[in-house]
C-alpha positions in Angstrom: 1.0 -5.0 10.0 -0.6 -1.7 10.7 -1.8 0.4 7.8 -4.0 3.4 7.1 -6.9 2.2 4.9 -10.1 3.4 3.4 -13.1 1.4 2.1 -15.2 4.2 0.8 -14.5 7.4 -1.0 -14.5 10.8 0.7 -12.6 13.3 2.9 -9.7 11.8 4.9 -11.2 12.7 8.3 -14.3 10.7 7.3 -12.9 7.6 5.6 -9.3 6.9 6.7 -8.7 4.6 9.6 -5.7 2.7 11.0 -6.1 -1.1 11.2 -4.1 -4.3 11.7 -3.9 -6.5 8.6 -2.3 -9.9 7.9 1.2 -9.5 6.6 1.1 -10.2 2.8 3.3 -12.8 1.2 4.8 -12.0 -2.2 3.5 -14.0 -5.1 5.5 -15.2 -8.1 7.7 -12.4 -9.4 6.9 -10.1 -6.5 8.9 -8.7 -3.6 7.6 -7.5 -0.2 9.1 -4.2 1.1 9.4 -3.4 4.8 8.4 0.3 4.6 10.5 2.6 6.8 9.2 5.9 5.4 5.9 6.7 3.8 4.5 9.9 2.3 1.2 11.0 0.9 1.3 11.8 -2.8 -1.3 14.0 -4.6 -2.3 10.8 -6.4 -3.4 9.3 -3.1 -5.6 12.3 -2.4 -7.1 12.3 -5.9 -7.9 8.6 -5.8 -9.9 9.0 -2.6 -11.9 11.9 -3.8 -15.6 11.1 -4.4 -16.8 12.2 -7.8 -20.0 11.2 -9.8 -19.7 7.7 -11.3 -16.5 6.8 -9.4 -16.4 3.7 -7.3 -13.9 1.8 -5.2 -11.4 -0.2 -7.3 -10.9 -2.8 -4.4 -12.6 -3.7 -1.2 -10.1 -1.4 0.6 -7.2 0.7 -0.4 -3.9 1.5 1.4 -3.0 4.9 0.1 0.7 4.9 -0.5 2.5 6.1 -3.6 5.7 7.3 -2.1 7.8 5.3 0.3 11.2 3.8 1.0 12.4 0.7 2.8 14.1 -2.6 2.1 13.0 -5.9 0.5 12.3 -8.4 3.3 10.7 -11.3 1.3 10.8 -12.5 -2.3 8.3 -14.6 -4.3 9.1 -17.5 -6.6 11.3 -16.5 -9.5 12.9 -13.6 -7.7 16.6 -13.8 -6.9 17.0 -14.2 -3.1 20.0 -12.0 -3.3 17.5 -9.1 -3.5 16.7 -9.6 0.2 17.9 -6.5 2.1 18.0 -4.3 -1.1 17.0 -0.7 -0.3 14.1 0.4 -2.5 
């Protein structure tokens, strides 16, 4: 899958890049969503802003708080009838 990611804090033009990643598989109790529309939320911007004492919460972050699509895979314990549900 292609995704915009950052692996350090800072301004978008300095830290955001588009990369190819392995498609994740849902774990127990999870679903995977085929994202059709994605938007940037103020939370995404604020999370990327470098401030004293702040560090990266993960090795890289895919900024994405707002989006829509449909469930295309389910993990163990999730009803397979959820496949195709719009979310």
